[in-house]
N, C-alpha and C positions, 0 to 999 in steps of 0.2 A: 275713229274711235279712242278712246281714252287713257292717258295716258298714266298710269301706274308710278306714282313717287314708290322711288326709293331710296331712303337717304344713305351715305355711304361712306362716311370718314377713308379716307386714303391706306390712314395703321390698319384701320378695320380691314380691310377688304385682301389688304396685305398677305394680315396674317390668316385670315379666312378661304387664303386660295387653295386653300394645303386641306386634304380628308384627316392625316392623323390630327389634325390640330384642330378641325370639326369634331369628330373620337374624342381630343379630352377637351374642349369647351363644354358636352352634354357632358360628357363625364363627372365636370366636377361642378354643372349647378346641379345634381343627386345630393353630390359631399365629397368637404374638402375631402385632400388626398396629400399622402407623398408622392415625390415623383415613382419610387420603389412599386407605388400600390399603383400608381399610372402604367407605369409596364406589366406589371404581371396581369393587369384588364385587358390589354392590348394586347398579349401573348393569348387569353378567351380568346379573342376576338381573330386569330388568326393573322395580329398584324407585329412579327417579330422585328423590334426599337430594341435600343442600347440606354443604354440611362442614358450618358450621355445627346446622341439623339435627340430623346426625350425633353431632357436641359433644355437642348434648344429650344428646339417647340416651347417650352413651357416661355426662356423667354424671350421670343417674340409674341409672343400671349399678351403677356404681361407688359411687354413695350410698348402693343400694341391696347394698353386700360384693358382688353378687355380679362382678365385676370387676378387676382390680390393678393399677397400670402396672409396669407389673416388665423398662421399658424405653425409655433416653434416648440420642439420639445430640447430638449438633450439624453442626445439618446452616447453614451459608448465611446466620450469624452468627443462627441462630435457635435453638428447639428442636423434636424431633424426639420423640413419647413414642409408646410402644409401651402396649397393651392387651393381656391373656390374662383367658382364664376361669378365676376360682377355683371354676365349681359347668357341671357335665354336662346338659346342657336335656335328657328326650327326649319331644317335642314332635312326636305321628301319630296321624294318625284310624286310630282300632283298630273293623273291622268288631264288629257281631256274635256271629260266633263265632266271633271269634278266644277271645274271653272260655272263650266256654265250651267250644273247646277244651286251655287254659290248666289247666281243672279239673285232669286228673291230675299237674300240676306242683306246683299250688296246694296241694293236697294230703300228698304229699309229701314240699314244704318242710310240709305244718302242723308236722307228726311233728314233724321234725327243731326246729326249733322252740322248740315250747312248752315241751320242754322245760329247752330253751339256758335260754331266756327266762328262769320261775321261778324257774332258778338266780343268774336273771343278781339275777332282783328280789332275793333276799337277799342277792347275795352282796354288790353296791352300793349297797343303801338306802338308806345316809344318804347318799352324793353323791346318788342320786337327789332324798331329801326334799330336800337342800342350793339343790337348782339346782335343782327347781321353787317350791321357796319365793321366787325371784330371779325368775323369771317373772309378769307381768302380763297381766291377757283380755285381750282383741281389745277397743276401744271398741263395736264394734258389735255384741256375739255376748255371752253370756257361757257360761262355761265350765270346768267344775272337772275336764275332764283334764289336766292340769299332771304328773303321771308320770308321763300316757301320751305323752308329748309328746316328756319329757323323754328313753322311750325307744324311743322312732322316731327322734327323730334323730339317735338313737343309732345305731338302725340302721344311716339310711341313710347317711352316716362308714362305718360301717362296714364297709359292700356300698361305699362308695364303691375302702378302699383294695386290697381284696380285688378289683376292678374292674380295680384297677392293676397289682393281682398281674404279673410280668412271663409270671408260671404262667400262672393265669391270663389273662390277653391272651392270651398265646399258642393255647389253648384256645379259648377263642372266632373267633378269628381264624376258624374250620374252619370258622366259623356261617352265612361273610356271603351274602348272600339275592341274586339278584340286586338290582338298580336301586344300591342299598350303592354307595359311591364306592368309585374305583377299579374298578370295573364296564364 
């Protein structure tokens, strides 16, 4: 069985271990919002959290590097802060048959990715080694896959750039399914 790499930063894993924070992160990936606006959106979804609890969740997400302060406004002698997501989370319950359905796509992608990855490993060997040397192992496990992590992390970031490319975004809009926002 092929082991699928899942790059995990410990601070991100801790921050994402709560469904309220997952919801907040997803919410902030759509539009910047204030803490009060987040509280209101949570209420609409049946999640009743007081403003201090939401501030706590915001602080954890910010410390993990998943969100950032993007705007401040002076309001009635105070400062209103707006936050936005730095990451997009795909949190789904995936039926087992979907994995089987994806096999032809996975096989096609493998054929494109393998030569590309081999070429990138040769071309960027020094950069990958230098970056990998700066990593520290997780205190809970032993790993010797630093270079692999660097490559997976680079692929994740490159995928994010590709998904935000206007041409790709336009094409992806043609794949909306019933139940997605806007339906």
